[in-house]
PyMOL commands that place a pseudoatom at each C-alpha (Angstrom):
pseudoatom trace, name=CA, resn=MET, resi=1, chain=A, elem=C, hetatm=0, pos=[90.103, 121.799, 110.650]
pseudoatom trace, name=CA, resn=PHE, resi=2, chain=A, elem=C, hetatm=0, pos=[88.733, 118.281, 110.378]
pseudoatom trace, name=CA, resn=PHE, resi=3, chain=A, elem=C, hetatm=0, pos=[91.274, 116.896, 112.822]
pseudoatom trace, name=CA, resn=LYS, resi=4, chain=A, elem=C, hetatm=0, pos=[90.619, 119.679, 115.317]
pseudoatom trace, name=CA, resn=VAL, resi=5, chain=A, elem=C, hetatm=0, pos=[86.912, 118.714, 115.349]
pseudoatom trace, name=CA, resn=ILE, resi=6, chain=A, elem=C, hetatm=0, pos=[87.765, 115.025, 115.759]
pseudoatom trace, name=CA, resn=ARG, resi=7, chain=A, elem=C, hetatm=0, pos=[90.239, 115.813, 118.565]
pseudoatom trace, name=CA, resn=PHE, resi=8, chain=A, elem=C, hetatm=0, pos=[87.639, 118.045, 120.291]
pseudoatom trace, name=CA, resn=VAL, resi=9, chain=A, elem=C, hetatm=0, pos=[84.912, 115.392, 120.087]
pseudoatom trace, name=CA, resn=LEU, resi=10, chain=A, elem=C, hetatm=0, pos=[87.127, 112.548, 121.243]
pseudoatom trace, name=CA, resn=GLY, resi=11, chain=A, elem=C, hetatm=0, pos=[88.619, 114.654, 124.022]
pseudoatom trace, name=CA, resn=ASN, resi=12, chain=A, elem=C, hetatm=0, pos=[85.189, 115.430, 125.387]
pseudoatom trace, name=CA, resn=ILE, resi=13, chain=A, elem=C, hetatm=0, pos=[84.136, 111.783, 125.175]
pseudoatom trace, name=CA, resn=ILE, resi=14, chain=A, elem=C, hetatm=0, pos=[87.288, 110.810, 127.114]
pseudoatom trace, name=CA, resn=LEU, resi=15, chain=A, elem=C, hetatm=0, pos=[86.542, 113.414, 129.792]
pseudoatom trace, name=CA, resn=LEU, resi=16, chain=A, elem=C, hetatm=0, pos=[82.882, 112.359, 130.043]
pseudoatom trace, name=CA, resn=VAL, resi=17, chain=A, elem=C, hetatm=0, pos=[83.744, 108.652, 130.429]
pseudoatom trace, name=CA, resn=ASP, resi=18, chain=A, elem=C, hetatm=0, pos=[86.358, 109.566, 133.021]
pseudoatom trace, name=CA, resn=LYS, resi=19, chain=A, elem=C, hetatm=0, pos=[83.840, 111.639, 134.988]
pseudoatom trace, name=CA, resn=LEU, resi=20, chain=A, elem=C, hetatm=0, pos=[81.208, 108.902, 134.910]
pseudoatom trace, name=CA, resn=THR, resi=21, chain=A, elem=C, hetatm=0, pos=[83.575, 106.123, 135.931]
pseudoatom trace, name=CA, resn=GLN, resi=22, chain=A, elem=C, hetatm=0, pos=[85.833, 107.774, 138.545]
pseudoatom trace, name=CA, resn=PRO, resi=23, chain=A, elem=C, hetatm=0, pos=[87.465, 105.302, 140.942]
pseudoatom trace, name=CA, resn=ARG, resi=24, chain=A, elem=C, hetatm=0, pos=[86.824, 105.573, 144.644]
pseudoatom trace, name=CA, resn=PRO, resi=25, chain=A, elem=C, hetatm=0, pos=[89.711, 107.045, 146.665]
pseudoatom trace, name=CA, resn=GLN, resi=26, chain=A, elem=C, hetatm=0, pos=[91.674, 104.807, 148.990]
pseudoatom trace, name=CA, resn=LYS, resi=27, chain=A, elem=C, hetatm=0, pos=[90.703, 105.137, 152.649]
pseudoatom trace, name=CA, resn=ARG, resi=28, chain=A, elem=C, hetatm=0, pos=[93.407, 106.034, 155.143]
pseudoatom trace, name=CA, resn=SER, resi=29, chain=A, elem=C, hetatm=0, pos=[93.482, 107.089, 158.746]
pseudoatom trace, name=CA, resn=LYS, resi=30, chain=A, elem=C, hetatm=0, pos=[93.557, 110.839, 159.293]
pseudoatom trace, name=CA, resn=SER, resi=31, chain=A, elem=C, hetatm=0, pos=[97.219, 110.753, 160.375]
pseudoatom trace, name=CA, resn=ALA, resi=32, chain=A, elem=C, hetatm=0, pos=[98.239, 108.614, 157.414]
pseudoatom trace, name=CA, resn=GLN, resi=33, chain=A, elem=C, hetatm=0, pos=[96.442, 110.919, 154.995]
pseudoatom trace, name=CA, resn=THR, resi=34, chain=A, elem=C, hetatm=0, pos=[98.131, 113.954, 156.628]
pseudoatom trace, name=CA, resn=GLU, resi=35, chain=A, elem=C, hetatm=0, pos=[101.523, 112.255, 156.010]
pseudoatom trace, name=CA, resn=VAL, resi=36, chain=A, elem=C, hetatm=0, pos=[100.576, 111.685, 152.359]
pseudoatom trace, name=CA, resn=LEU, resi=37, chain=A, elem=C, hetatm=0, pos=[99.460, 115.307, 152.018]
pseudoatom trace, name=CA, resn=GLU, resi=38, chain=A, elem=C, hetatm=0, pos=[102.802, 116.512, 153.410]
pseudoatom trace, name=CA, resn=SER, resi=39, chain=A, elem=C, hetatm=0, pos=[104.740, 114.157, 151.080]
pseudoatom trace, name=CA, resn=VAL, resi=40, chain=A, elem=C, hetatm=0, pos=[103.029, 115.375, 147.906]
pseudoatom trace, name=CA, resn=SER, resi=41, chain=A, elem=C, hetatm=0, pos=[102.566, 119.047, 148.833]
pseudoatom trace, name=CA, resn=ASN, resi=42, chain=A, elem=C, hetatm=0, pos=[105.397, 120.143, 146.510]
pseudoatom trace, name=CA, resn=TRP, resi=43, chain=A, elem=C, hetatm=0, pos=[104.559, 117.764, 143.644]
pseudoatom trace, name=CA, resn=SER, resi=44, chain=A, elem=C, hetatm=0, pos=[102.900, 118.762, 140.387]
pseudoatom trace, name=CA, resn=LEU, resi=45, chain=A, elem=C, hetatm=0, pos=[101.486, 116.796, 137.475]
pseudoatom trace, name=CA, resn=TYR, resi=46, chain=A, elem=C, hetatm=0, pos=[101.984, 118.590, 134.193]
pseudoatom trace, name=CA, resn=GLN, resi=47, chain=A, elem=C, hetatm=0, pos=[99.182, 117.440, 131.945]
pseudoatom trace, name=CA, resn=PHE, resi=48, chain=A, elem=C, hetatm=0, pos=[96.777, 118.114, 129.112]
pseudoatom trace, name=CA, resn=LYS, resi=49, chain=A, elem=C, hetatm=0, pos=[93.167, 117.850, 130.212]
pseudoatom trace, name=CA, resn=ALA, resi=50, chain=A, elem=C, hetatm=0, pos=[91.925, 115.373, 127.559]
pseudoatom trace, name=CA, resn=CYS, resi=51, chain=A, elem=C, hetatm=0, pos=[95.126, 113.413, 127.007]
pseudoatom trace, name=CA, resn=PRO, resi=52, chain=A, elem=C, hetatm=0, pos=[94.308, 109.695, 127.547]
pseudoatom trace, name=CA, resn=PHE, resi=53, chain=A, elem=C, hetatm=0, pos=[97.604, 109.005, 129.316]
pseudoatom trace, name=CA, resn=CYS, resi=54, chain=A, elem=C, hetatm=0, pos=[97.051, 112.015, 131.606]
pseudoatom trace, name=CA, resn=VAL, resi=55, chain=A, elem=C, hetatm=0, pos=[93.538, 110.782, 132.389]
pseudoatom trace, name=CA, resn=LYS, resi=56, chain=A, elem=C, hetatm=0, pos=[95.010, 107.385, 133.246]
pseudoatom trace, name=CA, resn=THR, resi=57, chain=A, elem=C, hetatm=0, pos=[97.509, 109.020, 135.598]
pseudoatom trace, name=CA, resn=ARG, resi=58, chain=A, elem=C, hetatm=0, pos=[94.878, 111.260, 137.246]
pseudoatom trace, name=CA, resn=ARG, resi=59, chain=A, elem=C, hetatm=0, pos=[92.645, 108.210, 137.777]
pseudoatom trace, name=CA, resn=ALA, resi=60, chain=A, elem=C, hetatm=0, pos=[95.499, 106.432, 139.582]
pseudoatom trace, name=CA, resn=MET, resi=61, chain=A, elem=C, hetatm=0, pos=[96.113, 109.522, 141.705]
pseudoatom trace, name=CA, resn=ARG, resi=62, chain=A, elem=C, hetatm=0, pos=[92.415, 109.604, 142.660]
pseudoatom trace, name=CA, resn=ARG, resi=63, chain=A, elem=C, hetatm=0, pos=[92.360, 105.877, 143.422]
pseudoatom trace, name=CA, resn=LEU, resi=64, chain=A, elem=C, hetatm=0, pos=[95.382, 106.288, 145.669]
pseudoatom trace, name=CA, resn=ASN, resi=65, chain=A, elem=C, hetatm=0, pos=[93.853, 109.424, 147.239]
pseudoatom trace, name=CA, resn=LEU, resi=66, chain=A, elem=C, hetatm=0, pos=[96.826, 111.637, 146.347]
pseudoatom trace, name=CA, resn=PRO, resi=67, chain=A, elem=C, hetatm=0, pos=[96.101, 115.384, 146.313]
pseudoatom trace, name=CA, resn=ILE, resi=68, chain=A, elem=C, hetatm=0, pos=[98.814, 116.231, 143.767]
pseudoatom trace, name=CA, resn=THR, resi=69, chain=A, elem=C, hetatm=0, pos=[98.476, 119.601, 142.074]
pseudoatom trace, name=CA, resn=THR, resi=70, chain=A, elem=C, hetatm=0, pos=[97.729, 119.399, 138.358]
pseudoatom trace, name=CA, resn=VAL, resi=71, chain=A, elem=C, hetatm=0, pos=[98.809, 122.104, 135.953]
pseudoatom trace, name=CA, resn=ASP, resi=72, chain=A, elem=C, hetatm=0, pos=[97.889, 122.674, 132.316]
pseudoatom trace, name=CA, resn=ALA, resi=73, chain=A, elem=C, hetatm=0, pos=[101.043, 122.263, 130.276]
pseudoatom trace, name=CA, resn=LYS, resi=74, chain=A, elem=C, hetatm=0, pos=[99.450, 123.998, 127.305]
pseudoatom trace, name=CA, resn=LYS, resi=75, chain=A, elem=C, hetatm=0, pos=[99.591, 127.345, 129.114]
pseudoatom trace, name=CA, resn=ASP, resi=76, chain=A, elem=C, hetatm=0, pos=[102.568, 129.459, 130.077]
pseudoatom trace, name=CA, resn=PRO, resi=77, chain=A, elem=C, hetatm=0, pos=[104.422, 129.587, 132.431]
pseudoatom trace, name=CA, resn=TYR, resi=78, chain=A, elem=C, hetatm=0, pos=[103.933, 125.826, 132.906]
pseudoatom trace, name=CA, resn=ARG, resi=79, chain=A, elem=C, hetatm=0, pos=[104.606, 125.017, 129.237]
pseudoatom trace, name=CA, resn=GLN, resi=80, chain=A, elem=C, hetatm=0, pos=[107.909, 126.875, 129.284]
pseudoatom trace, name=CA, resn=GLU, resi=81, chain=A, elem=C, hetatm=0, pos=[108.823, 125.445, 132.698]
pseudoatom trace, name=CA, resn=LEU, resi=82, chain=A, elem=C, hetatm=0, pos=[108.250, 121.921, 131.446]
pseudoatom trace, name=CA, resn=ILE, resi=83, chain=A, elem=C, hetatm=0, pos=[110.428, 122.513, 128.383]
pseudoatom trace, name=CA, resn=THR, resi=84, chain=A, elem=C, hetatm=0, pos=[113.315, 124.297, 130.140]
pseudoatom trace, name=CA, resn=GLN, resi=85, chain=A, elem=C, hetatm=0, pos=[113.421, 122.435, 133.434]
pseudoatom trace, name=CA, resn=GLY, resi=86, chain=A, elem=C, hetatm=0, pos=[111.895, 119.094, 132.522]
pseudoatom trace, name=CA, resn=GLY, resi=87, chain=A, elem=C, hetatm=0, pos=[113.609, 118.749, 129.163]
pseudoatom trace, name=CA, resn=SER, resi=88, chain=A, elem=C, hetatm=0, pos=[110.663, 118.375, 126.762]
pseudoatom trace, name=CA, resn=LEU, resi=89, chain=A, elem=C, hetatm=0, pos=[107.048, 119.212, 126.210]
pseudoatom trace, name=CA, resn=LYS, resi=90, chain=A, elem=C, hetatm=0, pos=[105.742, 115.729, 126.932]
pseudoatom trace, name=CA, resn=VAL, resi=91, chain=A, elem=C, hetatm=0, pos=[102.848, 114.841, 129.215]
pseudoatom trace, name=CA, resn=PRO, resi=92, chain=A, elem=C, hetatm=0, pos=[102.084, 113.482, 131.675]
pseudoatom trace, name=CA, resn=CYS, resi=93, chain=A, elem=C, hetatm=0, pos=[105.089, 114.612, 133.667]
pseudoatom trace, name=CA, resn=LEU, resi=94, chain=A, elem=C, hetatm=0, pos=[105.313, 114.368, 137.424]
pseudoatom trace, name=CA, resn=ARG, resi=95, chain=A, elem=C, hetatm=0, pos=[107.495, 117.025, 139.048]
pseudoatom trace, name=CA, resn=ILE, resi=96, chain=A, elem=C, hetatm=0, pos=[108.759, 115.714, 142.373]
pseudoatom trace, name=CA, resn=GLU, resi=97, chain=A, elem=C, hetatm=0, pos=[110.546, 118.074, 144.758]
pseudoatom trace, name=CA, resn=LYS, resi=98, chain=A, elem=C, hetatm=0, pos=[112.846, 116.447, 147.281]
pseudoatom trace, name=CA, resn=GLY, resi=99, chain=A, elem=C, hetatm=0, pos=[114.387, 119.225, 149.313]
pseudoatom trace, name=CA, resn=ASP, resi=100, chain=A, elem=C, hetatm=0, pos=[116.634, 121.145, 146.931]
pseudoatom trace, name=CA, resn=GLN, resi=101, chain=A, elem=C, hetatm=0, pos=[116.416, 118.481, 144.200]
pseudoatom trace, name=CA, resn=VAL, resi=102, chain=A, elem=C, hetatm=0, pos=[113.719, 118.247, 141.558]
pseudoatom trace, name=CA, resn=GLU, resi=103, chain=A, elem=C, hetatm=0, pos=[112.990, 115.054, 139.621]
pseudoatom trace, name=CA, resn=TRP, resi=104, chain=A, elem=C, hetatm=0, pos=[110.964, 115.027, 136.423]
pseudoatom trace, name=CA, resn=MET, resi=105, chain=A, elem=C, hetatm=0, pos=[109.221, 111.754, 135.713]
pseudoatom trace, name=CA, resn=TYR, resi=106, chain=A, elem=C, hetatm=0, pos=[107.677, 111.126, 132.305]
pseudoatom trace, name=CA, resn=GLU, resi=107, chain=A, elem=C, hetatm=0, pos=[105.556, 108.172, 131.038]
pseudoatom trace, name=CA, resn=SER, resi=108, chain=A, elem=C, hetatm=0, pos=[102.198, 107.399, 132.659]
pseudoatom trace, name=CA, resn=SER, resi=109, chain=A, elem=C, hetatm=0, pos=[103.098, 103.798, 133.413]
pseudoatom trace, name=CA, resn=GLU, resi=110, chain=A, elem=C, hetatm=0, pos=[106.271, 104.802, 135.235]
pseudoatom trace, name=CA, resn=ILE, resi=111, chain=A, elem=C, hetatm=0, pos=[104.486, 107.486, 137.208]
pseudoatom trace, name=CA, resn=ILE, resi=112, chain=A, elem=C, hetatm=0, pos=[101.687, 105.138, 138.223]
pseudoatom trace, name=CA, resn=ALA, resi=113, chain=A, elem=C, hetatm=0, pos=[104.111, 102.375, 139.223]
pseudoatom trace, name=CA, resn=TYR, resi=114, chain=A, elem=C, hetatm=0, pos=[106.068, 104.878, 141.317]
pseudoatom trace, name=CA, resn=LEU, resi=115, chain=A, elem=C, hetatm=0, pos=[102.951, 106.181, 143.049]
pseudoatom trace, name=CA, resn=GLU, resi=116, chain=A, elem=C, hetatm=0, pos=[101.626, 102.657, 143.724]
pseudoatom trace, name=CA, resn=LYS, resi=117, chain=A, elem=C, hetatm=0, pos=[104.941, 101.543, 145.142]
pseudoatom trace, name=CA, resn=ARG, resi=118, chain=A, elem=C, hetatm=0, pos=[105.153, 104.584, 147.363]
pseudoatom trace, name=CA, resn=PHE, resi=119, chain=A, elem=C, hetatm=0, pos=[101.552, 105.033, 148.532]
pseudoatom trace, name=CA, resn=ALA, resi=120, chain=A, elem=C, hetatm=0, pos=[99.538, 101.826, 147.984]
for i in range(1, 120): cmd.bond("trace and resi %d" % i, "trace and resi %d" % (i + 1))
show_as sticks, trace
zoom trace
């Protein structure tokens, strides 16, 4: 019980600090932003709302102005999908669809490096 309270308090502090210090989105031309939107339309970030590594990844997505869908990996069917298709219940996890292929990318640092390389 004690640890649940601590986790709840710290999680809310993390979310508050994130909300108060959100980075500004990158500016792009309308056509460039449309291309980005088309590129990430089938992507999903599996995450836990108050996970510090997920917050770090979402901040990078906001800074890069990437409208990637976020899903709560604590809830089914996303939890089960992450386990069966992704391989483990570990967040953050970026699900990247490339035609018929699906790539599952774990580790916040790897996800951010990939996004910066592709969209910065």
